[in-house]
C-alpha positions, 0 to 999 in steps of 0.5 A: 526480510522473510526469515527475519519476520518469521523469526521475530514472530516466534519471539513476541509474547502478546495476544496480537502481532504488530510489525513496525519497520524502522522508517515507519511510525504510529501516531501518539494515540494509536495503540490506545485507540486500537485496543479500544476497538478490540475491547469494545467489539461484540466479537473479538476481531482477529485482524485489525487494519488501519489507514495510513499517512505517508512521510518522506525522510530527510535522506530523500534529498532532491525528491519532492517527498523529502520531509513531506507528510500527507494524509487524509482524515477519512471517515473515522468509522470502523468497518467489517470488510468482506475479504473476497471483495479485496481479493477480487479487486487486487487481481483486477489490478485496477490502478485507480483505487489503492486497494492494497492500502486497505488490506492487512499488509503487516505494518498496517495491521494487528494480527491475533495469534489465532489468525497468524497460526491458521495459514501455517497449517497449509503453507508451513510458514506464514511469510512466503517469497518474494514480498512478505507484506503481500504474502501476508495480505494473501494469507489473511484474506484467504483464511478469513472471510472478513477483517476489521478496518479503522478508517483513519490514519493511525500509522505512518508509512515512512519512505527513506533511501535505504528502504524498499518503499523508496524503490526509485532510488537504485531500483534495479540494484535493490531488486537484483540484490533482494531476488538473489536471496531466493531461488527462481522457483520462489520468485515464480515469475515464470507463472506470470504471462507478461513478466518484467523482472524489475517491476514490482507488479510482476512479483505481486502478480506472481504472488496472486497466482501462487495463492490461487493454487494454494487456496483454490477454494477462497482465492478464486479471482482471476488476473485481469491481464489488460489491467495488469499491463496498465499497472506495469505502465503506470509503474514504469511511467513513474520510474521515468522521472528518475532513470532511463526506461526506454528499453523496458517501455519497448518490452512493455509495448511488445507485451501489450501488442501480444495481448491486444493485437496492435499498439493502440492500447500502449499509445493510448496510455502514452498519450494520456500519460503526457497530461499526467506528467504535467499534472504530477510536475505541478503537484510536486511544485505545490508540495515544495511551496507548501510549508508548515505554517497554516497560511501557505499550507492551506493555500497549497491544499486549496490549489491542489483540490481545485486542480482535482489533485486531493480530497477535501479532507487531505492534509499536507505538511512540508519541512517535517524533520522526523517521523516523531514530528510527523506522528504528532502532527497526525495526532493533532489533526485527528484530536482537533476534530474529535476522532480519537475519543471513542471507537465506533462500532463496526459497519459491514462493508460488502459492496465493491463501491464501498471498498473503492471509496475507502481505498 
């Protein structure tokens, strides 16, 4: 994947690079709107990021996300995001806001040729192992003080059985095969205080530690190890729905005991997780209930909001047969409220509270 990305970046001829995976999509008016943001900005932006919708492909048969489209309409504003805020939030491993969704992770951004070339002066290549989306995120944050964020879903992140995004389908096999492409030094889990081979948060943590050494002047945030362990637990608790994770849970319990001195931290997450599992099961049933006709979709959406499961601007559609249909549905909803007419001037975003709201 990394060599492929590096190769195709040398073949593109435009002023901006935009990577789109084969299970992902852009909304019908997405490229035009991005171009308008670029052309109307006082200073030509080097990095443009946008929010996403999520779509589960039909091959996820039996999974609640199968043929399911979900997204938030969001504010519709454009922001100039301070990169150091994102670096701090990433390394804190706070599981509440999905900070990485609002950072430049390749498939959700357009990168100018200047921005793409700048990191190579230090690292020799743009994409570094193990995960190209996270190494790109860290490269761009480390070399740019800010970036432009369009706070509405112009991109659809698809999930299919064949993709890493559906990591729950054959998790260990996928990770083993992928990691076999690299040397242990390139994966660098030895640098992680509490490494777990088959959890992506460990590889992500290794990436952050790598960039602390590559860019000590800008990638200055330190890993919050307690939050990192909690993120491992949240990831493993998700996989419990699909496979036996007992051995990994015991390993994680041991790590938490080493960090805190007892089992209270692990037990508190375990007890809190019981309620979360019931909540997740209810949400999955509501997703199955929701259909593409207006009445049942609004009923399901209202119920989810009353249960505190969704934001007021959330949209959910079941039985969406392909990503082209998904793109049309997102376009329709944004057009209906006038979001794709004129790009708004960028507002500065330089406080952690603002960033958490966007994520």
